[in-house]
Steps between C-alpha positions, in 0.01 A plus 500: 500500500608855439602696807352807337226524241532689176314829507367663182789745529753216507345336195488830311862592575635156408298484178595856406867425565511181295298642208723807492801268501376303197410819312837658579690189390302490174564870435874468573534198270310683227737794539806273496379303196429812295836657586669177395302507174630850434861422591518167319276508188429159350575466129186284471283770652407730211240699689674821399347823625199334658719256696701796629191707579340197668807453718490865608129477580563189710781683681265786584237258632753318715641828635154623595424167667827493694470861616147443631494135609849428632477763779170339601678166536800654675297679767249219559785249535676735740181551699443125527860440609461756780177333610681164511766655722240649734272194496710191414189279521378658176767302316269203550205659320356253254456760224869591529620142480272419206604803297872451568478130414311577180759765407785254555309248286470756218869586533597133477286452188648815346857386557426152365334651192794737459747210494283297263472797263875556513576135417232486229630808319856378538405174325330702226817700445336829603715583801578867444608772739150646478333176611764419762454842663123449517554165669734666750243775563230244581742305720600820683141604574378152596813429703479829689133446586559137600800583718316786672192294586704202614683739729189655654334157525784389726457818706871579493616835642600781265878486461741741335542255213124483446484878492776513239320246283171691530678825416661337197161381371350845551797651318444268202132599487587869525763467226246325277251782552763765419607322180135449410436873523798562271348278230139601560579867450330795660120544478553819299721320246255215474214741432698660217576154364135399506392823331755441225371145463150639457633730226651202321171309534315794345743517209466127441122537477532798265745306283251213472226743402722656233573157353130410508419831327752428224367146452147633467575799269847428358623840612631641823285738706579868467484551877402317816150646496430289191533187716215597734198273456178567688346173389779289646536741788867566430638832616854629454699457825697794635804531722393363843686770692469818293194421290688614189431312174763263366682599183435316174608567145516299180853492355416302187230288335569219749707674768402707803633628831354506850655733758462554874690666783632257761612572855786250504694262279337164441629202697568307184780748424637511854700180523672610819157523665352187343733205570242246387519647148876518465640278230159414361456480120159660526242624745154350499195704596620861480754433225786723396290674234322675789818599682522876549723773634393748766318798349336517159544179305355390164435145383527443124282228351462360147206280405590185307207435261602135466437453872217749552295436190217738404159378603285364216 
């Protein structure tokens, strides 16, 4: 029998602590995996711009999760440890023992799966630095959690060595957050990037409408207003920030230009900022024909009538 019964407060604190732990571990591994993807691009991963943008979005999500959730875990775990010191009988709470045992079970399964994955990929000849570092990241997180809960399960006193280990783990987490912010970029920069992406999306739509116009009439439109169609409900998009119209002009029977003013250089041209793209023969998604400099930039296009045949 328990010497002390679990109160609703005890159950809430233990559940909050363990859920925050799982969420923090998931966020840290997501952050580590995406940083590894950026540092060690796989030649078989041809995601191009979207793979890079996806990695940065995942980094932002993991940073937000760590900043909010990890302090919740840290302070609830600290609060529980102080309660154990003041009331040692609470170490025998059934909810505590169940949650710690379940966590150790999950850690054991994670480490076993980690080793199986490592051996399987080794046999498949896919053991790269990128994969090996991800395996080490999982082993580090699972091992740290397992060691910590084995320690508190045995109710050992806090020693100087334990403090050093805990400080080292916190330092690793802090370093990961700092590096994540470097790659995620500032909110202001990201807003400019997204606005520029919206400009490119608008120009892509306008380009499609110009091609459709030529296929239907076998001539290029004189201006963008000629593309407006009330029946289809198509209106000419404008710059999302300034509201100014985009520039268009026909430069020949089959050639035209689309121009816009961008706030920054496109990532596809910034190899130093986009390690996942370096050394790639092409970019998928936002390909190099939509790369742009900062400021006013024009995109020249020529319609190939053998590919875009006039409509019958």
